[in-house]
N, C-alpha and C positions, 0 to 999 in steps of 0.2 A: 738784568745781570744774570750771569751764569750761576747755576746751583752751587758750584764749588765755592763761590765767593761767600754765599750765605753760610755754608758749612764753616768756612774759616772764621766768620764773625761769631758763630756759636762756640767754637772750640777755644778761641784765644782772645784775650783782651789786648789786641794789637792794632796795627794801622787800619786794617779793614773794618773792624768793629768801630773804632773811633771815627773813621770817615763816615760810616753810616749814621752814627749818633750825632755828629756835627751837621749832617745834611739830611734831616728826616724827610721822608716821603719824596726824595729826589730820585731814588733808584727803584726801577720797576722789577718785580719778581713775578714770574709766571705761577699761577695757582698750582699747576702740575708739579712745580719744583718742590713745593712743601711736602707732598707725598713722597717724592723721590728722596728728599732729605730724611724724613722721619722713618720710613719703613726699613731701610738698611742701616740704621744708626749704629748697630753693633759692629758693623764693618768699618766705619770711619771713626768711631769713638774709641780709639785705641788707648787713650789715656784713662778710660773707664770713668768718665765724669758721670755723676749720678743722674739717672733719668729725670728726677725732680728738677735738677739745675738746668738740664737741657730743655726741658719743657718750659720752664720759667723764661729762659732766655729766648727761645723761639717764639713764645707767645708775645714777649715784649717787642721783639723785632717786627713781628707781623702787625701788631697793633700800633706801635709808636714810630717805627723807623722805615720799614719797607713800604713801597707803594705796590701792594699785591693786586695784580689783575684778577679780579674775582670771577671773571668769565673764562671758561676754557677757551683755548685758542681754536679757531675754526679747523675742523677735522681735515678738510681738503688742503688747507695751507700746511698743517702739521705733516700730513702725508707727503706732500710735495717736497717739503724741506727735509724730511727724514732721509731723502735720497742724497742730499748734499752735505749733511752734517756727519761727523765721524761716529756719533752714537745716537741711535734713534730716540733715546730718552731725552736728548737735547733738542729735539725738534720743537717742543712747545716754547722753549727758551728762544730758539731761533725765530719762531713766529712772532713772539713779542718784540724781539730786537729788530726785526725787519721794519716795524713801524717806527721805531726810535732811531734807526740808522746807526746805532752804536751798541756795543756789547762789552761789558766789563767781564773778563774771563782770565783764568789762569791757564787755559788750555787753547792757545791760538792754533795749534796744529789740528785739533779736533773740529775747529770752526773755519779752517782755511778755505775749504771748498764752498761753504756757505757764504763766506765773506766775498770770495771771488765771483760767485754767481749773483749776489745781490747788491754788492757795494757797501754792505754794513761794515763799519770800521770796528776792528777789534782793539780793545783798550786794556793795557796792563794797569796795575794799581798806580804806578808812577804816572802814567798818562792820565788817569782819572784825576789824580791830585793836581796835576798841571792845569787841566781844564777847569777844575773847581777854583783854583787860585786866580785864573784868568777871568773868571766871572762868566 
């Protein structure tokens, strides 16, 4: 899953968080995404949620909900994919998605070149929910 999906789960008790909670360890998250989430938290935490609450929620998501790939993605694969994703920070996410052949993202434009080059299917939240209902 894309890093921004995890951020959405951190910030709001909405459909993204509830989907993750109802389907623990179903969605893979690149290890590199955790640093990408945490380091610039002041930029995306516009509501000013207390650091303590964010830490608690991220810790819970990592331990109980997300399937965090604990190994870094292969450097050569990340480097190659960085040329086809819109943001080089998304290359580890793309490398992990490449194996799964699917990527849950809010940013299909940023991954369009990657999807076209690799055949990885980009999924919106609605599409993820439909797939989960279908079993």
